[in-house]
BADO-91946 format. One record per residue: residue in one letter; x, y, z of N, C-alpha, C in turn. Coordinates in steps of 0.02 Angstrom, whole numbers, plus 50000, padded with zeros to 5 digits. Layout:
<recs>
aXYZXYZXYZ ...
</recs>
This chain:
<recs>
m489585013147685490155018647696489945026147697 k489835029047730489685036747726490145040847674 i489985043047632490625047547589490405054147562 l490755058147571490775065547552491125067147489 v490655068547426491175070147367491155077747357 t491665079547343491595086347322491645088847245 g491455093847235491355094447147490855092247143 s490295090247167489715086747155489195088347102 s489275094647071488885097547030489225097046962 g489805094646954490165094646894490055086946865 f490375085846806490175080946768490385074246807 l491065074046819491215067846863490935067046927 g490765074146954490505071947029489815070347019 r489415072846983488745070646969488725062146960 n489235060846922489245053446909489505049946959 i489915051547006490185047647058489695046047105 v489315053147121488685051547173488175048047148 n487985048147090487505044147076487735035947080 c488435034147056488575026247048488595025647123 m489015029147167489035025647223488355025647270 r488025030747263487355028947294486885023547254 a487015020747195486765015747153486975009947210 r487665009747223488025004147255487765003747323 g487375008547355487115007647430487505010447470 h487925015347448488315019147485487885025847529 d488075028647569487695034547607488185040647559 v487985044147516488305048147491488075054947485 r488565060247518488305066547510488805070647471 g488455075147426488855079047373489005086447418 l489535089547401489705096347406489935100647357 d489795105747340489985110147281489765118347288 i490105123547260489975129947262489235130847225 v488905126147194488325128347143487985122347176 k487195122547146486755118547184486675113447114 a486575107547128486325101847081485915096747119 e485665092547071485175087147120485645082147157 t486425084947135486875078147179487195082247232 t486915088847240487345091747295486855093547346 d487235092147424486865093047476487065097847511 y487705100147497487945107247544488385110147480 v488045116947499488375122647453488785126247484 i489375124247488489935126447515490685128047466 d490855133147487491565136647448492235132847489 i492505128747449493115124947483493585128047519 t493605135347486494175140347515493985142847581 r493515142547600493175144247665493265139147717 r493805138347753493925134147797493425132047854 d493355137447884492645137347935492155132747926 d491745135047843491215132347818491395124147817 v492025124347791492215116947769492105112147832 m492535114547899492505111047965491825110447997 g491375113047978490645113748000490415107347968 l490585103447935490575096147918490735090847955 s491225093948010491535088148054491145083848087 r490475086748108489965084048143489615079048106 e489765076448045489455073847998489725065647998 g490155065248015490465058548020490605054247968 f490915055747923491035053047846491655048647855 d491535043147822492095039247814492535039747771 a492485042447724492795045947670492645051047632 i493185054347605492965059847554493265059247481 i492935059747442493185059747368493145067847336 h493825068947338493915075847327494045078447257 l493505079747215493505081947142493455089547136 a493285093747187493105101147178493855104547155 a493835107547091494455112347064494305114647012 y494645119946998494725121146922494845117146877 p494475113446832494465107146815494925105446749 n495135111946714495515111646649496095117646643 p496535117146611497045121546597496685128846579 r496225127646532495825135246517495445137946581 s495075134346611494735138346679495125139046729 f495815137346744496345138646775496545145446757 v496605145846705497015151746655496615157846667 n495835155546662495415162246667495345164846735 a495325159646776495285161746846495795165446878 g496585163946850497095168546873497345162046923 a498125163946917498505159546969498255159547042 l498155166447062498015165847136497355162347158 k496875163647103496165162847116496095152747111 g496635151747038496615145047050496985141247099 l497535143347115497845139947182497475140647239 d497065144947260496585146047313496225138747304 v495885137347252495365133047242495765127347236 n496205125247191496675119147183496855117747241 v497225122847273497775119647327497525120347398 v497275126647410497045130047483496475124647491 g496135123247452495335120047444495545112947470 t496065109747433496275103747443496525102747530 i496905107747541497065106547613496595107847658 n495935112247651495385112347684495075104647691 m495055103147638494605095247647495135090547675 l495805091747669496205086347701496185087847785 e496045094347814495945095747869495315091747893 l494765092047863494205090347872494265081947887 a494685078647836494735071647842495155069647911 r495575075447917496095074247991495535075048053 t495265077548040494725077148095494195072448106 l494065069848043493605065448044493845058248045 k494635057448053495065051748036494645048047953 a494535052247928494375046247862494825045747798 r494645042847756495045041947700494985046047645 f495505046947613495465053947567495625051947514 l495355052047442495515050947388495405057447340 l496005057847311495965063747266496205061747197 y495605067147170495655065047097496065069947069 s496745067747046497075072046997497065070446927 t497735072546882497655071846825498235071346789 s498285067746723498585065746688499205072946656 n498795078146675499305083646668499785084546702 v499795081146767500505083046807501115079846768 y501075075246715501535071846690501805078446633 g501535082646609501555086446548501515082746496 k502115083146450502085079946381502585074146384 p502375067246384502655062246405503325061246362 t503775057646385504505058446343504445049046307 k504055046946370503955038946321503275036846354 l503025032246320502475029646311502405020746332 p501855019046372501465022046416501705024846480 v501445030346505501625034746559501675030446613 a502035029546655502075025246719502125031246785 e501855029246849501795032246900502505035646916 d502985031846904503655033546937503965039246893 d503625040146840503905045846789503855051546808 p504245056746783504385063946809503745067546806 l503645072446857503005076346853503325083846813 r502975084646766503495090746738502835094046691 p502435096546718502035101346664502205107846658 f501675109646599501995115046557501425120546561 e501085120346603500605125446623500255125746705 g500065130846729499865132346784499345126546819 y498955124846769498495119946814498885113346836 g499215110846800499675104746791499985105446863 w500295112146866500575112246928500295114446983 s499555116346978499125117647039498975108647058 k498905104247029498705098047025499385094147074 v499915095147050500565092547092500515096147150 a500485101247161500335104447222499785099947256 a499315100047231498815096147264498935090847297 e499355086047246499485078647270500085079347315 a500405084947324500985086447370500865086747439 v500245090547446500005093747512499635087047539 s499195084047492498855076447516499365070747545 m500055070547495500585066447537500865066647602 s500765075447602501085077447666500625077347726 y499885076347718499625075447750499605067047772 h499715062947741499745056647736500335055647775 v500955059247767501585056547804501525060647890 v501285066247885501235069547952500815067247996 h500085066247965499585065348005499235059248004 g499545053747963499225046747948498675046447931 i498485053047890497825052347850497805047447788 p497475042647775497545037047737497185039847655 v497845042647626497775047047556497875041547505 t497395041847451497595039047378497565043647333 i497815043347275497715049047218497685045747165 f497195047147122497065044647046497145050646995 r497625047446956497945052346912497455050146834 l496935053946820496365052946777496665056346697 w496505051946652496445054246586495885057446559 k495495054346510494855057346484494325051946494 p494125053946565493445049746583492835052046541 y492365049746521491805050146505491305047446524 g490515051646495489855048346519489375050946519 p488795050346548488285055446551488575061146590 y488285068246568488325073546573489075076546553 d489325072646505490035074146472490105080746450 n490395086146467490435092646429491165093746393 g491645088046393492275088446351492035086146271 v492705083446260492695080946182492215075346167 v492105073346209491525064946191490955067946200 g490695072046258489945075046248490025080446186 i490435084246169490165088446103490115083846044 f490735080946028490655076245982489965072945979 i489615069146026489165065846022488515070546013 t488495075846039487925080746044487875082645950 r488545084445942488535087445855488275080245806 a488645075345824488395069545792487625067245794 l487245068145834486735067645840486035072545810 k486565078345808486175084445766486425084045686 n486705077545670487055079045607487495084445577 e487895088745638488345093345628489055091645619 d489435095345576490075093745577490395094445649 l490835089745640491335086945703492075091045675 v492205094745721492775099845703493495096045744 v493965092745708494615089445742495175094145738 n495505094845783496015099645763496715095645764 n497145099045756497845098645732497935090745707 g497685090745642497495085245597497375079045619 g497005079445693496735073345717497385069445755 v497875071145765498385066445774498535065945843 d498175070745896498375070145962498025064245976 t498255061946049497935055746070497995055746155 t497415051446170497455050446230497035044346264 d496835043346321496485037146340495825039546373 f495195034646348494625037046384494285031146405 l494135034846474493785029246523493185030046529 y492615025546526492045025546543491865026646618 v491395031646641491405032046717491175028146759 e490825022246734490555017546771491265012746796 d491785011546754492435009346771492815013246829 l492785020446800493045023146852492775023246922 c492035023546933491725022147000491935013547034 d492165009646992492435003047004493035004947051 a493395007847005494155009947021494085013647112 t493715018947120493475022647156493365017947221 e492765013647198492665009447261493295004547296 l493655002747247494154998147263494675002047293 a494795008247279495285013247323494985013047387 l494495014247406494235016947470494165011347510 r494195004347480494184998147525494784993647540 k495204994447499496074990947491496474996047540 d496704991847579497334996247619497964996547577 g498064992747506498614993447498498585001147455 a497995003647448498135009147419498295015047452 i498335013747516498375019247548499225021447535 g499305027947526499835031147522500225030347444 q499695028947399499955028047323499705033147290 a499895033147233499745036347171499585031347108 f498945031447075498785027647028498515031546972 n498885027446897498555029446847497915026346834 i497295029246810496745026946804496655027846738 g496355023646696496195022846614496045016846602 l496005014646518495935009146477496585007646487 g497255012446474497765009746452497725009046365 v497325010046340497295012146275497455017746230 e497855019546197498035026146142497415026746093 t497085032446093496645031646052496745040446027 s496665040645963496715048345922496165050845930 i496165057045925495555062645909495105058645868 l495545059345805495165058245733494745050845742 d495105046345771494705040845776494135040245819 l494235043945882493705045445918493145048945866 a493195054245829492695056445807492415050545751 k492655048045717492395042245670491995037945701 i492265034545776491865029145813491225033145815 i491155038545860490535041845873490135042145811 v490415044745744489865045845689489495039645686 k490035034245667489685027745647489225025245704 l489445025245759489095022345826488395025945812 v488335033645817487755038345812487295035245728 g487645033945681487325032145623487305039745593 s487595045445612487505051045590487945053445513 s487595059245477487795060245431488255066945437 s488585066845499488865073245519489635071745471 r489875076845438490585076445425491095076545474 i491715075545461492295076145506492755082545480 n492775087945511493155093445486493855092145516 v494285089845467494965090645511495405095545493 q495505099345538495995106645534496655102945520 p497095107845495497815107545478498155106145527 k498625100945533499125100645593499535107745600 t499625109345682499805115445691500405113745729 a500535108345762500975107145802501095098445803 e501745097945848501935090345837501375086445890 p501215081045869500575077145905500855076645972 f500325078446027500235077046078499985068746099 r500445065646112500195058546127500285055446202 s499885052946237499785051346313499315045046316 y499525041446350499295036446369499445032946426 p499185030846495499345027546535499625018046545 d500135017346574500165010646603499715010846658 v499185006146664498975003846719498834998646756 s499424995946755499664990146781499724989346859 k499894995146884499764995446961499284996546995 a498745000046958498054998346969497694991546977 m497974990246928497754980546918498044977746971 r498614978546981498864974647020498674975147095 i498734982947114498604982847197497914984947209 l497544987847155496694986447175496324982147161 g496794978447099496354972047077495684976547020 f495934982047000495674986546944495684982546882 k494994981246848494934978946777494444981446744 p494504987646681493924989746663493344984746626 k492854985746623492354982246607492134983246540 y492184990746526492024992646462492654995746427 d492584993846351492884995846290492695002246264 l493185004446223492865012846205492215012446173 v492145006546124491505005946101490925004646137 s491004998746188490444998946236490325005146274 g490795007546309490755015146340490385020546317 l490575020346234490315025446196489645023346184 r489265018546167488725015846149488255019046218 a488455017846272488075019146331488075026846345 t488575029046319488515036946344488025040446276 i487985037246216487595039146169486925039046183 d486815033846220486095033046232485945036846294 w486205037646333486075043046392485905050646355 f486465050846296486325058646262485625059246224 r485505052046200484915052546149484305054746196 r484215050646267483805052546321483675059246340 n484335061846334484255067746382484585074246343 l484705073346272484845080246249484335084846240 
</recs>
């Protein structure tokens, strides 16, 4: 399968490009900045530049390119943030329409806001409390609009906390500090929770979504389906590294933010079954950081 991955210079993009290439796919990367996994340096908000790829004959587009979190979205401002996260998505959908390619949008658990019940299911209300989450709701909406109007075979993944090589989020920060025997700082008393998924399992889910007709027109929660607190994550990493790092737990300043997904729909329709639990995934990630730090 010939696949275009947008956002290929970022943490997730690098992993997905490398993983899908290792599985025998012809994968090309697109990003606004150059990396070893990026073949096309293109700004996705420039439609003419995006449409210039229509001669490449891609079978599928995996769309990751976006401002990746609330902080980066706020720093960019709503106009620029929506231009990239929404207009950029529309431009990639236009390319998919021209190519008659499958389209997999990586969205986020932020579309649900603060859950009112756990675990979170796909038919729960979408009610973000920040601009980034709303931009991803909009990206989902335009993707489904292209599916309904133009018949583009669209699938949406709502991700919690993928981690692995190149990680620059909480997992990567904790591992880096633990390897240096530095303090790990845990905010809000360590009571906030989320769900962590190793990138190899995300790659499995991605490949399944691009092959299964039942995935078309569907949104899926993608994760382990296991709730883990940030304090427990820190403790596990320190133990696995064998570090002398101290865990500096900051006072609780807000009500716990708890979120983890019901992944039964992905298991039922995609046949998705994670191979890595948190400990085995963290071991693999720590090994990578030891070699590359």
